[in-house]
C-alpha positions in Angstrom: -9.0 10.3 6.5 -7.3 12.2 3.7 -8.3 11.5 0.1 -5.2 9.4 -0.5 -6.1 7.1 2.4 -9.7 6.7 1.0 -8.3 6.0 -2.5 -5.9 3.5 -1.1 -8.6 1.7 0.8 -10.6 1.5 -2.4 -7.6 0.0 -4.2 -7.1 -2.6 -1.5 -10.8 -3.5 -1.7 -10.4 -3.9 -5.5 -7.7 -6.4 -4.8 -10.0 -8.3 -2.5 -8.4 -7.3 0.8 -11.1 -8.0 3.4 -9.8 -5.8 6.2 -8.9 -2.9 4.0 -10.4 -0.2 6.2 -8.5 -1.5 9.3 -5.2 -1.7 7.4 -5.5 1.8 5.9 -6.5 3.4 9.2 -3.5 1.7 10.9 -1.1 2.9 8.1 -2.5 6.4 8.3 -2.2 6.5 12.1 1.3 5.1 12.4 2.9 6.4 9.2 4.3 9.8 8.4 2.0 12.4 6.9 3.3 11.4 3.4 3.1 7.6 3.9 0.9 7.2 0.9 3.5 9.0 -1.3 6.6 7.2 0.0 7.1 3.9 -1.7 9.5 2.5 0.9 7.5 3.5 3.9 4.2 2.2 2.4 5.9 -1.1 1.4 7.1 -1.5 5.0 3.6 -0.8 6.4 2.0 -3.3 4.0 4.5 -5.9 4.9 3.1 -5.9 8.5 -0.1 -7.4 7.2 1.1 -10.7 5.6 -2.1 -12.6 6.5 -4.3 -10.0 4.7 -2.0 -9.1 1.8 0.2 -11.8 0.2 3.6 -10.7 -1.1 2.6 -11.1 -4.7 -0.4 -8.9 -4.2 1.6 -6.3 -2.3 3.9 -5.8 -5.3 0.9 -5.4 -7.6 -0.8 -3.0 -5.2 2.3 -0.9 -4.8 2.9 -0.9 -8.6 -0.7 0.1 -9.3 -0.8 2.8 -6.6 2.4 4.6 -7.5 2.1 4.3 -11.2 -1.3 6.0 -11.0 0.4 8.8 -9.0 3.3 9.2 -11.4 5.9 8.0 -8.8 8.6 5.5 -10.0 9.1 2.6 -7.6 12.5 1.4 -6.6 13.1 -2.0 -8.4 13.9 -3.7 -5.1 10.4 -3.0 -3.8 8.9 -4.8 -6.7 11.4 -7.6 -6.7 11.0 -8.2 -3.0 7.2 -8.5 -3.2 7.1 -11.2 -5.8 
């Protein structure tokens, strides 16, 4: 798995996501090569795991992830996840 996938898995684990490794492997396998750098694509992928990642946590995870990478999130992604 690329470093971004490993880092994202660690972030999910920090948020208490129990099946973090399964989720990240699925996102990496089904997403584009830049899935971890594309806010809209990553948000769509995370939304497919509602039992594992509640909407309020998704917004926080996305905000944390992209802020640490210097990528500004579209406001509708944050508003939709809260």
